[in-house]
N, C-alpha and C positions, 0 to 999 in steps of 0.2 A: 687465737685461732682464726686462720684464714677464711674459713666459711662463716664464722660469726662477723668478721669485718665486712664481707660481701653483703650480708643480710642487713647490716645496720646502716647502709647508705639510705638516707631519708628520701620519702617520696619527692619532697621538694627539690633535692639535688638531682634526682632522676629526671624530673621535668625539665629543669634548666638545662641539663646535659643533652637530652634528646631535642629540646628546642633549639639549641645552638647548633647541633649537628645538621639540622635541616634549614638553618639560616631563617628561622621564624623569630621576629621580634616579640617582646612582651606585649607590646601594643596590638600587634596582629593576632596573637593567641588570645588575648583578652577579648577582642572583638568577636572572634570566631566562636568563643564559648560563651559569650554573654556575661562576661565578668569585667571588673575593672583592672587597669594596670596595676594599681596599688594592691589588689587582691592577689594577682598573680606573682607580683614582686614579693609579697609577704610570704606567700606559700613557698616560693622557691628558696627564700632565706631562712625558712624554718620559723618565721614569727607568727604564722597562721597555718592552720591545717586544713587540707581539701577533705571536707567532712563528708562529702556525698560521693557515692561511687558513679553517679552519672556525670559529675564534673571530670573524674578521672577518665571515663569512657570518651568524652568529647576531647580531653586533652590528648589522650592517646591517638584519636583519629586525626588530629590537626597536625601532631609531630610525627606521625607515621610510625608508631611503635605498638606494642601490645600492651593490655592493661597489666599483664604479668611483669612486664618490663618496669612499670611504674611502682607497683606495690610490693614487688620483691617474692611473690610465690604465686604458684598456679590458682586460677579462679577455682578450680575444683576443690582445693583444700580450704576454702572459706568456711565450709561448715564441716568440722571434723566429726568422726564417730560413725557408727554403723547406720545403715540405711541408704536410701538413694541420695546421689549428689545433688546439689542444687541444680546443676545443668539438667540432670535427668528429670528432676520434678518440674523445672520450667518447660521442658520439652513435652512431658506429659500433660501439664497444664494447658499449654498452647493448643495441643491437639484437641483436648475437651472443649475449650472455649471457641475455637474455630468451627468445630463441628456442630456447635450449638446454633449456629446462624443458618444451618440448613433444615432439611425435614427432620421432624421429630423422630427419632428412632423408636421402633416398637420394643417396649421393655415389659416383659411378663415373668413374674408379676411386677407391676410399677412399684417403685420405692415408696414406703409409708410416709407421708408428709410430716406426721407427728415424730417419727424417728429421725427423719432427715432433719428437722427443726432443732431437735435435741442435740444432734451432732454439731450443727451449726453453732449452738450456744455453747457446747463443750469446747469447740476450736477457739471461740473467743475467750473463754476462761483460761484455756491453755496459754493463749497468747499473752494474756495478762499475769498469770500466776506461775508459770513454769520456767525454771532457770534455763531449760533448753527448748524454749518455745519454738525457735526458728526450726530446728530439726523435726520436733514433734508436729508442728502443724504442717510443715512441708510434706511430711510423710503422708498426710491424709487428704490434702488439698485436691488432687486431680479427681479422686473418687467423690469427694464431698461435693465438688462443683457440678459433677455429672449428675450425681443423684438429686441435688437440689434443682437442677434444670428439668430433669425427668418428673419429679414429683409435682413441680409447677405447672408442667405441661399436662399432667394427667388429673390432678386434683380439682375437685369441684369447689374447693376453698380457695378462690384465686388471691383473696386478700392475704390469708396466711402464706400461700405458696410464694407470693411476690416478696413478702417480708423475708422469708426463708431463703429464696435465691438471691435477694439483694444482700442479706448477710453473708452468704457464701462468697459472693463476688467482692464484697468489701474486705473480708478477712484475707482473701487471696490478694487484693490490692496492698493491703498492709504488709503482707510478706514479700510481694514483688519489690517493695520499696527497698528491701535490704539485699537484692540480688541483682546481677545484670540481666536484663530481660528483653532488651530492645523495646518494641512498641507494645509489648503485651500489657503492661501496666495501664497503658492509654485505653487499649480495648476494653480491659476489665472494668475500669472506671467508667467508660461510657455505656457498657452493659448495665452497670448498676444504676446508673442514672436513668436510663431507658425504662428499666423495670419499674423504678420508683414513680416516674411520671405516668406510666400506664396504669399504676395502682392508685394514683392520686392520693397518696400517702404522704403527708406534710413531714412525718418524721424520716421516712426514708429519703425523700427529696432532699431534706437538709443533710442528712448523713452522707448522701451521694455526692453532694456538692462539696462536704468536707473531704471525702476522699479524693475527688477529683482535684481539688485544690492542693492536695498533697503531691499528686503527680506533677502538677505545673511547677510546685515548689522544688522538686528534686530535678527538674529539668532547668532550674534557674530562672523561670518566669514568675518572679515574685509579685510583679504589679498585677499580672492576671490572676494569681492565685488569691491575692487580696480581694480583688474585684469580684470574683467568683463567691467568696465568703460573705461579703458584704451585701451583694444583691440577694443571695440566698436568705441571709438573716433578715432582710427587710421583707422578703416574700413570706417568710416563716412568721414574723411578727404580726402580719395581717391575718394569720390564720389562728393566733393565740387568743383565747377568750380571756380579757383581763379580769372579769369577774371569777373566773374559775379555770386558771391555767393548767394545762396538762404538764406534769412534770417532765416528762420525756422531751416535750417540745421546748420548754425552757432550757433544758440541759443541752438540746442540740443548738439553740440560740447562743447559749454561752460558749460552746465548743467552736462554733463558727468565728466568733470574736477572738478566741484565744489563737486560732490558727491564723487569722488575719493580723494579729498582733505580731506574731513571729515574723510573717512575711514582711510586715512594715519595719521591724527591727533589721531584717537582712537586707532591707533597701535603705538602710541608715535614716528612717524616718522616725527618729526619737520620740517626739511629742505624739505623733499619731499612734505609735506602738503602745505607748502607756496608756493613752486615752482608750484604745480598744481593750486593753487588758483590764482596765477599771471597769468596763461595761461587763466583762465576763465575771470580775470579781463580785460585783453587785449581784449578778445573776446567781453565782454559787452561794452568795450568802442568803439570798431569798429562798433557795431550795434547802438550805440547812446543812449542818456538818455531816449528817448521815447519809446524804445522797450521793450515789456514784452511778453513772450510766453504765449498763452492762457491756456496751460496746465501745464507747470512747472513753469511759472511766472519768468523765466530766464531773467535777466536785471541787470543794474548797482545797484539797490536797493538790490537785492537778493545777489549780490556778497558781498556788504558791510555787510549784514547780516551773511553770511556764514563766514565771517572772525571773527565774535564774537563766532560762533558756533566752530570754529577750536580752538580759544584761550581757550574756555571753555573745550573742548575735551583734550587739553593738560594741563589743570589745572592752566592756568594763569588768575586767576580771575581779578587781578588788569588791566591786559590788556583788559578784557571784560569791566571793567568799563569805561576805557578809550576810547574804541571803541564806546561804548553805548552813551558817551556824545557827540560824533560827528555823530551818526547815525540820519538821517532824516527818521522817520518811514513812512512819507508820500510818500517816494519812494519805499516802499515795498508794491507791490499791492496784497498781500495775508494776510488775517486776521489770517491764521494758523501760518505764519512765523512771523508776527508781534507780536503774542502773545508769541511765542517761544522765540523771542528776548527780549521781557519785562521779561519773566521768567529768563532767563540768566543774565539779569540786576539785577533783584531781588536777585538772588543767590549771585552774586559778592558783592552787598550791604550788605547782612546779613553776609558774611564772613568778611567784613570790619567793623563790629559792627554797621552799620547804620541801624538799625532796623525799625524806623519809615518810612525812605525813601524806604526800601524794601517792606514794607507793602502797601504803596501807589502805588508803581509800580505794585504789584500783583493785586491791585484793578483795575488798568488801563488795566492790561491784561486781567481780567475777563470782562471788558467792551468791549474790542476788540473781545475776543472769550470765551464765557462762557464755551462752551464745552472744549476747549483747556485747561482751567484753572481746571475745576471740575474733569476732567478725567486724570489729570497729577500726577504720583506718585511723581514726583519732588517737586511740589506744596504742595502736603500733607507733605512731609517732611520739606520743609521750614516752613510751617505753625505750625506744631509741635514744631519747634525750637522758632519761635516767641512766641508761647503761653506759653511755659514752662519757659522762661525767665521772672523774676520777672518784670522787666520794660514794658513787653508786656502784663501782665495780664490785666491791665484796658482799653485795646483797643477794644472797641465794634465792630469797623470795622473789626478787625482781626478775632474775633470770629465769626462775621457774615459770613464772607468768608468761615471760617471752616465749619459752619453749611450748607451754600448752597453746599459745595463740598462733603458733607457727613462724614467729619472728626469728627465733633461733633454731638451729637444728637440735633435734632431741639427743 
């Protein structure tokens, strides 16, 4: 089918074609997007995947094409199904966030703080537990942030109001990591940090730093993301009572080290990455196997999962396969992260030539989190590889997944 053939051109091949068309060398492209020449070369040759949408946005800007040209389908289709598109949600959320910087609008009656706090908690539960979390959370975000801002501005309980508003900003920031949103993720991260500092809440301050580091990470600034995490971890440690440590503060301390470990791995700092992971592991062990932070889901299962992410970032796919064989996904209380772990497993299996196993793992990842699979540029590249190989052409389940994710025409 000619249509299928057009859709199956890989992202790497598209990058190379557009780069050559405008006379940009791999060195220049690498410098402009903050990556190494080796990374650009590996992506263009299909040996590595451009995992972040922000990388593709920067590449498209440098080579003078649209993001659609690189990924093979319009951005509006990245979240299929009913409800507002991602672009509509980003526009609505941007309006709410920008208006909150001005005078407080009169709302009568004012939103009930307890009710808004419950909705924020529900949004976090949905994010971690729903297979369609991207769509479900996106559908409520603009109204949630607006009501959280109004409740914080009008409530006499400023501490709870700050926690509620920070939680709304941080779930918005998590959602924005998965969509093209320009500078909005930066603005939201900054607002969350400002609210946390104003409230002088060590837990909120730590989580706002964790969220901000993710924004830096998505922009490719791994050294700065690591610095933010470690400075915040030191600040938090000074406020933890060693005789009677608060569990939420210990959990935040561990999560900051996990995030810093991934950043170190993405900067090819092997020893530092595993040293930071060990701190997080010791913290999770101290909290016990039953602990799971309601917002970050930090706990023993999450630490095990991040070991896979670190190995993947370091390019050690055999280690990913070994770790995945011993990983109990039931100990990972977030569908987003379970799906991410399964995608890493599938990638390592594909690199080892175990195509059928890779396909079955991708189908399991789709069952766990359909949005996480359908919106993943990594999955699209893995499916391309599976389909173009002769021994994969007869697999209707692979083509079915590719159609559900929009890679092939329905």
